[in-house]
N, C-alpha and C positions, 0 to 999 in steps of 0.2 A: 308732454304728449308723450307714452311708448315712441324710443328710438326706431325699432322694427318696424310699427307703423307707420311713422310718417315716413323711414325711406320708401314705404310699399306706397304710401299716397301722392309720393313726391314722384316716384319711378311711372305711375297711372298719368298723372298729369303730365307728363315728357311723354308719353305714349300719344294722349291727346292731342300734343303741339303737333307732334310729327306726323300724325295722321291727319289733323286740318292741313298742314303744309302737304301732304302729297297732292300731287296732280295726276289725274288720268291720263296714260298717254295720248292716249285717244282723243281728250279735250285739249291738249295743247297740241297736237297735231293738225287738228283741225280747227284750229283759231287760227295757227299759224302760216299754214299752208296756203289757204288760198287757194285752191286747186279748184278746179272744175270739175266734177262728176256726170253729167248732166247726159244728154241724151248721147251723144259722137261715144262714151265713155261706155254704154249702155249697148251700141250698138256693135262697137270694138268688142265687147264680152260676149255677146248674145251667137254672135253671124261670125265669130273666128275665134278667141280664147275659149267657149265652151265646145265648141264643136271638137277644137284641136282635143282636147283632154279626152272625152269621151273615145275618138279614136283612139288615142293611147291608151286606153283604159280596155278597151277591147281588146284593139291589135296586141298589145304584148302580154294581154290575160291569156288569150289561145293561146300562144307561142309558149306558156309556159306550163300550159297544161300538160302536154308528155314527160319534160323535165319532172314536173311536178311530183309526177306517180313514183319516181323512184331517188328525189331527192329526200333522203332522211335526214340529212344535218342542215336543210336548208339552206344550204348557200349558192345553189342557183336560183331560189325561186327569192333570195335576199337580191341577187343579180337585178334579176327582174324590176322586182320591187325599187332598186333604188335608180337605174336607167328609167323607169314610168315617173319618177321624182322626178329626176333627172330634165327632162322632156318638159315635166308641169312646171318647174321653177325659172325654165329656160321661158317658156310662152309666155310666162307671166306677166314678164317683161319689170320685175320687181327687183332694184338691186338689195344684199345683203351684207349684213355686219355682224361677222360672230366674233364675241365680245370673253376673254381667259378662259375659252376651251381649252389653249395651249395647259394651263395651269394641272389641267385636272392629268393623272396619270392615267390613261384610258387602256394599261396593259393590265391594269388593276379592276376586276368587276368589282361594279355599281349599278344599283338601281337611281336612274334618272327621272326623276320624279318633274313633269313638265305640264304647266298651264296650258288646258283644252279651250280655244277661243274662236276654229275655225273648220271645217274642213279640208283645208292647207296643211294644218297640223304637220300631219302624217309625213307628205311627201317632201315637207320643208326638216324633219327630224331624219328620210331616211338620204338626203342628200349630205346636211352638214355634221351627221355624227357619223367618223372616219371609219367604222367599225362596224361586225356586224350583230346585231341584237336581236330581242324578241320584246313584242308589244302584249301589254296586258289589254285588249277590250273588250266591249261588252257583248252581251250573246245578239242583241238585237240587228248590228253589222254581217253576221253571218249570212240574214235575208236580201243581201245586196249581189247583184248578180256579176260572177265574176271576181270582185272585190273579196266577197262573204268567203269564196273556195278559196282565192289565194292565202287569205288568214288562215284557213284552218290548215292548210296543206303545208305552209311554212312554217307550221310547228307554232304559232301564237297562241296567246294564253289567253283563251274563253273567260268570264265572266258571266256566270246568273246573275245578276244584280239585285232580284227579285228570289230567289230560292239560290243563294250563298252553297246551301250543301248538293247540290246540282255539280259544283266548281270543286270538288274535292280532288278529284283526279288531275284537273290542271293545275289546282296550287302544288300536288306535292310534285306535279311536274316543272313548275316555277320554279321553282324551291330547290333541286333537283340539277335543274340548270343552272344557275348562280352559281352552287358550289362547283359545277363540274366549268364557273368561268366563262358563260353567258350572260352579259350584261342585258336589263330588263327598263324597257319604258314603262312607266305607268303614268295616267293622268287621272290625279287624283280627288279632284272636283266631282270625276263619274260620270262629264260629258262634257257638251260644248256649252258653254258662260252666254246668256241670252242679251246680255248686256255688254259684255268687253270688261266687267271687273271680276276680279279673281273672288271665287266662291269659297265655301266651306268644304272642308274635305271629306270624304265619307272614313266614316268609322269602320279603321280595320286598313286603311291603303297601304300600310306600311307593317302589313304581318309580313309579308315576304320577306323584306330585307332585315328585321329582326329574326326571324326564324332560319335565313341562311349567314345572317350578322355579314352581312355586306353594307358599305356606307352608302349614307344615299347622296346624291347631288340634283341641288334642285336649277331648275333650270324654264326662264321667262321667254317665253316669246311675243314678240313685240310689232303691232303692226299686222298681225294675222285677221285679226278681229274686222279692223277697218279693211282690209283686202276682200276678205268675203265670209261675212257673220252670216246667222243664221236664216234658214226660208227667202232665199235669194242666188241667180246664178247670175249676179251684175259683181264682177270680178274689180276690181279697183286696182290698176297697176300703181306701187306706191313702195317707199322703202322700207325693209322689215330688219329686224333685229333679231339676233338671239344671244341672252345672258345668262350664264354660266358661272353659278355661287359653287363656293367653297364646299368641298365632303362634307357632310356631319355623320358622325361615327356613330357604328351602332353595337360598338362592342361593350361585350356585358348585359346589354339590355335583353330583359326579359317583355312578353306580352302585358305584363303590370305597366310598362313603360309605353303603349300603343299611344296614349293622350297627348303626353308630354311630347313624345316625338312628332307627331302629327301637329303639334302648336308651334313646335319649333320650325320644322319645314314649311310649313304656310307664313308664318310670317318674314323667314329665308326669303320666301319667293314673291314675297308683299314687297320687299326691300329691295328687290330686284325690277320688278316690277313699275313700282310707282317713283322711288326716290334716285334714281341712275339717270333723271334726265330725258327730255325728249328725242326721237331716232331724227335724223337731218332730215331735211326735204330740201 
């Protein structure tokens, strides 16, 4: 057998073993926790936690309106977003562990690629990423009262996934801000996962990082899906983690490398999400 072919086949076999040995953090936690998220948990969520979060959103959103009209830098609105997020994270009674963020030189500009499992992901990031950043979000969020206005006025990057050509101005703005030193958070899956698994990345998800020649930092949020999955308002108070990977260099890469970059970041995200062990309960 050709040695190179043999090496490829051996590598593929090893990947299959690794994949089969991976465990979804959700499955591990549900197996080990033994916690009851029954009717008492639902009552707490529906009667206390959810109303408080809606109250924070309405009050802080209205308070941010006057300042947002004259806030070209987005700093004031970022402060309001972070205050809103801090209140939410304190309300949901979920201890958080942040792993390896201190290894990242946050004085440098990065694109942070984050898995998207829950509506709680954005508040999580606003609290535990200790710097101002912009978020690339899908156009549909603009229809949300208060939240949509806040996203638009604070200079976030609106992407029309159905008609990417409509987002050219936003993309140019994002590249310009990256080159000027403003970090960017992206959700390369394009939307929330319906089952807690890492999904394939959208084509072109890392276009901005290559265009601006800034490194990509993979970030895995663990437990946010179990906290609040799609199509429910039942918040399950539980431990959470943010796991930060090594920066992936974009130096010298071009659009021809887009697929390879996407595969590399996807692999790094999976390794963070699946192979680092369960969240302590």
